[in-house]
N, C-alpha and C positions, 0 to 999 in steps of 0.2 A: 747793136741789137736795133732791128727796126721797130717801126711802131707798132706792128701787127704780131709782132713776137713777143714784144714789151707789155700788149693788152691781153694776151696767149698768159701770158705770164702771172698777170694782175689776177684773169679768173681763176687760173689754176690754183693761185695760192689763197685766195678767197674759200676754194671750194674745200679745197684743205684743211682749213682752218675753222669748218663747219658752214661759213658764212651763206647767204643765201643768193644763189645766181639766178639773175635773167635774163642771160645770155643765148643765143644761136652760134651753134659752128658750125659752119660745115666744110667739107671736102669730100676727098675720097673715104669709102667706108673701112678699108684697111687702115687707113691713117688713125680715122676716129677711130676704131676697134682699140688702134696701138695707146691713143692719147688718153682713150677712157681708162682702159688699164694702170695707166702709169698713173694715174689720177687717184682710182682706188686704192692701189699698193701704196703710192707714197701716203696718202689721206690711215691707210691701217699703219704705215709706218711712224708717222705722227704722233697719233695715238699712243700706242704701244709705248713710243719715249715718254710721251706725258704720262704713262700708268709707272713708268720705270720698274716694267716686271717681263715676263718671259722671254730672254736675252735670246735663248732658241728659236724661238719664231723672229726675234730682230735680226737674228743673223739671215735667217732662212730670207725674209722680205727685202734686204739689203742687195742681197744676190740678185735677187728676185726685179729690183727695181733697176740697178746696176742693166740689167739685161734687157729690159725694155727703154733705158733714158736711150743704152745701145743703139737701141731698133728704132725710136724715136727718128733720132738723130739722119740714123741710113734711111729713111722712106722722108723726111723732111727737110734734112740740110740742117735744124734750129738745134743747138746748143740746148740741151734741160739743165734750167740751172738752180732747181728746188728740190 
């Protein structure tokens, strides 16, 4: 994992955990949109797992996240590790 990928994962992890982030990410809009959708889905999944409720929704979000991870990888070449 190179420095940019590591930095992206650190930012993502902080966002998923609910920490305040003051970084600007630039790139092609379709890549940014996929990244944001992946972050939102990951955060929702994290919160649902913390609550230990609604396994049906967890399953749906896992499927969605899996699809977004594949889409993100095909668009950016970055392996999503979160």
